[in-house]
N, C-alpha and C positions, 0 to 999 in steps of 0.2 A: 505496501502498499506506498502511495508518494503521501506526502505528506505538505501543505500548503504551510511556511510565515510569514511573517514580517512580521514590525515592530513600528510603529508610526507613534509616536508622542503627542503628547496635548500642546508642550515645548513646541515641539518642530511646526505642528497646524497652525500657532497664532505668529509667531515669529517671522516664517516662510511669508503666512497672506502679508506682513506688514511693510516686511525688507523690501521683498519683492516690488513693491508696488509704488515704496516707495523712491528705491532705484528708477523705474522705469518710466514713473511722471516726473520729477524733478530734477534728474540729470541729463544735461542736452546730449545730442547724438552727435560725432564725428568722427576723423579719419584714424584709423589703426597704423601702425607703425610695427615696422620688424623689431623694434629693441625693446618695446612695449610687449608684446607677444612672448617673448624672451622672458621679460621679466615672470608676465601670469604663468607662464610654465613652469617654473621656479617652484611655484607655489604648488601649483597643480600635482605637481611628483610625489611630492610626502603624500599624496589622497590617491594615489592610483590604486594602489589591491588594499580592496575591502572585503574581502572573502572571510567565508566561517567554517571552519571546521566541522561537520558534519558527517565524519567520514564513519559513525558509529552509527551509523541508522538509514537510510534509505527515504530521503526526504528533500524538499525541492526548498530554498528557499532565494528574497529578493530583498534588494535592499537599492541605495546610494544614498548620495550626497547633489546638496546646490551651492554654488557659489556667486552672491553678484562678490562685484569688486567694481573700484572704484579706483583712477590711478590719473594726478596729476601732473604733467613732465613742465618744467619751463628754464628756456636758456638765454641767458644775458650776454648776448651778442646784440651786433648791429641790427639783424633784422628780427632780434627778441622773439623769439620762434617759440611756440606754447603752445599747447593742447593739454584734451582732456579726453581722457576714454574708459569706457565701461563694460563689461561686462556681464551676461549671468549665461553660467556653466553648470548643465547638467548632466549627470552621468546615469544610469538604472543599468540593476546587473543582478543575474539572477543564475543560479547552480542549482544543480541536478544532480544529485549524487544515487546512481544505479544500483551500485555496489556498497562493499568496502573498495575495492580497489579502482572503479569506474566512474568518472564526474565529468559533467557538462559546465561549463563556466562563460557567459556570452554577457556583453556590458554593450551598454550603445548611450551618444553623448552628444548631446544638443549645444552650440553655442551660441546665444547672440550675443551681438556688439556694435557698442553704437563710439563711434569717434565725431570730437568735431573739434578745429584750430582756432583757436582764441586768437590769432596774432594774423599780423596782415595781409591775406585772404581770406578770409574767412571760409572755411569752408568744413561741410559736412557729410559725415558716412554712416555707412550701419549694416549689417547683414545678419544673416543666420546660419551657420551651417551644422546636417546634422549627418553621421556616421556610426557607420560601426564601428567603436572603438576597439574592445577585445573579444575573441572565442575560440575556444580550445576546450579538445579534447582532454582527458589526461586516465593517464592510467596508472598503478602503481602495481609490482612487483616485484616480487625477491622478499618480501616483507618488508614493499616500501623503500628498500636499500636503493633500488631502480624504479625511479618517473620516465615517462616517455609524454612530453606536451606535444601539441601536434593541432595550427590555425595562428590566429594571431594572436600574437601576445607583445608583450614588453620583454625584451633581451636586453641584457647587461653584462660587462666583462667589468672585471675589475674595480676599480673607483667611481666609472661609464664615462671615461674621458673619452679611452677610445669609443665607446660603442654605450648606448644608452637612448632607446627607442623602441617603435613597434614594428614589426614586418610579419608578414607573412611565411612561417615557415613550421622547422621543427627544432624540441629543443629533449636530450639527454641528458637525467641527473644520477649522478653513480655516485652514495654515500656510505664509508666504512668505515672502519674502526680506524684503516691506514690510511687512507687517501680517498679525497673527494673529489670528483670529477665531470666537466659536464661538456657537451658536443650537441653543435647548433647550426646551422643554415637557414636564411631566410631571404627573402625578395622584398625590395621595394614599390616594386611598378603597381602596385591595385590598388594603392590609396589612392584617392582623387586629390589633384594640386592642388587643392585647396587644403589637403590638411597630409600633406608629405612635408615633410620637415629636411628631407634628405640633400636640395636642390646645390650641388654648388659650380654649377655650371647656369647659362641664363638657358639656354634648351633647360636646362632642368624642372626652371622658377616659372620658366612659360607653361609645356608641357607637363610638367610631374617626373619626377625621380625614378629611375630603375638601374638598381644597383643589386647586384649579389651579395651578400656577407657570409664565410662560413670561415673555421674555427673549434676554438675549444677553449676549457681552463683548467689548470689542474691545482689543488690547492691542497695542505698536509696542515694538520693541527697541531702544535706540540702544546702542551700545557692549557693556557691561555693566548698564545700567540700562534697566526695564521700565517702564513706563505704560500704563495700563489706562481704561477708563471702562466701565458696564456700568449696564442697567436693568431689571429685574426685578419683573413684575407678580404679584401673587397674586389668587387668586377664590377669594370661601369657596363654596363647592358646599354645605353640613351643611342644610340647609333650617328654619335654624333662624327666631326670627320676627325676628331683622334677622343683618343682614355685618357679616363685617369683613373689605371690599376692599382692598389696600394694596400703594404704587410703591414701589420703594426704588431711585432712581437712585447711585450712586455713581462717586469716583474712587480712581485708586488707582497707588502708583508703588513700587518694587521696586530699592531705590540700591544699590548698592556701587564704596566709596568705599575702593580700598587693601583693610586688613584691617575695616572699618565695615561692615557689613552694616543697611540702614534700610528699614524699611517701613512704609505711610503711607495709613493707605484715611479717607475721607473722605464719611459715606454721608444723602441728605436722606428720611423716609418721606414721602407723600403718600398720600392714601385716602380712606375714608367707613366710619366705625363710627355703631352702633347704642347711643343712650345708654338704657339701660334706666329709669336714674334720670325723665328726659323724657320717656321714650316717642318721638322723634323721630332721625332720622339727623343725624350731624356729620360734619365734616371732621378727616381727622385729618397733624399737622403735624409732625412728629416730626426730630430729629438725631439721626447717631452719630457720631462719630472714636475713632483710635486710631492710635499708633506705637508705636513700638518699635527700638532700636538694638541690635544685639550687635555687642563690640570684643573682636577677637581677637590677644590680646598671644601675639609669637615668642619663649619663652622655654619653661622646664621646667615640666612637667603641663599644660603647651597650656592655660592659663587664659583666661575668654574675662568679659567684663564685659557684664551685662544693664541694660539703661535701658527702660520704658516708660508711655506715659501711654496710658487710653479714658477713653469719657466717653457720656454718651448720654442723652437731654433728659427728666423728670421731667414727672409734673401733679400739683399739689396736689390736686386735689379727684376722683381717683383712690383706686377701692376696694382692688385690688391693680396689682401692676407686670408683670403674669403673664398676663394675664384679656385677654380680646376686650373685652368690652361693660362694662367696670367703670369707666366715663372718666363723673362726674357729671355735669357741663353744660358747656355750649360745644364749642371745639376739643376732639379729644385730643392731648396732645404728650408724651404716654409712648411711649416708643420702645417698638418691638413688631418682630421678628423673630425668623425661623425656622433662626436657625443655632447654632452654637458658640463660645461667647469660655470662656477660661480666663484666671481670673481669681484661684485659691487654692482650694485643694482644701476646706480644711474651713468657706468662709462656701463656695464654693460658686456667688457669686450669677450671676446672670442681666445681660447690661448691661441698663438702666435705669434712669434717675434716681438715676443715678452716676457719679463719679468714682474713678477707679481709678490711681496711682501703685504704680509696681511696679519694685524693685531687685536686683540679684542678680549671680550669678556662676556660671560651671561651671567643673571640672578634670577631668585624670584624675591622681587620686591615684597610680598608681603607672608612673604614665610614665616612669621611670626605671629602672623595672628589666628585663631583660633579657626574662621572659617574654612573649608576643605573647597569650598570654587577659589575664592579667592589667591587661594596657595595654589593655584595652577596657569597661574599668571606669570611667566617670562619677559625680560628684558635681555634683549641680543646687541651687542653695540663690538663695530668692526671698526677700523683705519685701513686702511689701502695706501700699496706707493706700487707705484707702476713705472717702467721704463724697457726701453727697446730694446729687444735682441744684438739686430742692425739699424744704426743710423738712420740708413736710407733708403729702408726699409719700412713697406707697411705694418697696421695695425688693422685688426677689423672694425676700427672707427675710419675711413678715409679720411678726415678732418684734421690727424694727426700728422698732414703731409709734408711737416719739414725735416729737415735730415737733422735732424738730434735729437739725441737719445730722452733726457726724460718727459714723458706721458704726464702723469699729473697725479693728483692724491684724492683718497676717495672716502669718506664718510656715509657708515649704515646701522642707521639706528631699529631697531624690531623687535615689535611687541606680541607676541601671539597667548593667546588665552583662549583655556577648551571651558567656556564657561558649565557647560552640562556637556554629559555623555553622546548629544547630540547638536551640540551647540558651539561652535570656536569663533572667535572673533581673531581678527591679524590684521597688523596696523605696520605703514615703514617712514620714515622719510631718510634720502639719501641724497650724498651730495658730492658731487665730481669739478675740483678746482683741477685746469688744466696746465699742461709743463711747455716747455721750451720747442714741441714739436707740434704744436699748435701755431695757428697765426697769433698777435698781439688781440685782437678783436673776438677771438673766443672766452666767451665769457663762461661763467659758472652755469653749471648744471643741477638742477635738484628737481627730485621726484619723489612724489606723497602715492602712496599707494595706502590702501583701506578694503575689508571688506570681510564676510562672514562663511562659515563654513557650517550647513544646518543638513546632516545627516539625517538615512532614514529606512 
């Protein structure tokens, strides 16, 4: 017998009616930017998987979440660029466990957004995108030590710098007391172009990206220390005049030393690209490295100290740091991957031709109070310093086009509050102060974002 279960609380019914209605009526609509899309995606990334463990019975469960969010962006340059952006993202999932070893999971999504450019020539734009977000068949074998997953899902390698996104394919996970391993293969060409995040050439941005990824990861846990190696091959299937084929070999470690958590990863990128200027194929040889440490203090408000460094190589004669065929001559030394890097919201850089140093802290400001609800509020602050690897080379922000190394500084202050189990609130303020890599008329950038997460 299949049992249908869900949970809809009074909190959810009341809050969603008030907040969604408020945002839809009072916030103006305007034009979305790629930078803002990435900022929002970093928030949604933490809410991807809300699956329910029902392996002990035959059942169907369902649920989802709705995230209304508002972002305000300003840049104090001569043009006084500014916009407002709001979105309402809804995701609904259904999971059916037919046996103790076989399940089906399907999740759909709908994202309505509006944007308004507040300066220069005011421009309003809005759109709605509905798509199949995730759809998987999963079976557990060998007493759950072997897991086979087929379909559309999120694929993650290492820290997510190389690959962190959805694809259509399959993954096999093997877990034992001696070693853990996973092998995966995925294709990106079945997404509609509006929902495809893999584009690194003009053809892909216009038509949608068609790339194949294959590879695996092996990890070994020794006490509470985890070490891993991975290799991912990416094949260009876009039928363009040239191909960008790449291979990523990486090693990493996740270490715990008492109250100190340390994560480290190093990646070498090799492969073949097409130099449009020279009209011939060239080699790819690039590097990336990142490490971070978080130290938790045993004291009031549970403070934690954060320190990180990230680097990715660049190339002096590249026209762009983010496009596949923009290297002019010789080997392409610019690191170009398909993952996610979090380096500050106001600049929101991709990790290419860049050194990023970050330091910060987090705490629970009301931890001393008896209220369990207020105890779940967390304040996070981080300072960022940005420096080019190659002074003449570009970074992901095309405005940093001076042949100078100092990119700038950033500050992020974020508040996260789990008010109830089905209601969360987030808000953030970000500042970027440009350095010598920008022209003198490039002003400071500020970004303010806020929203709620409503689960059901």
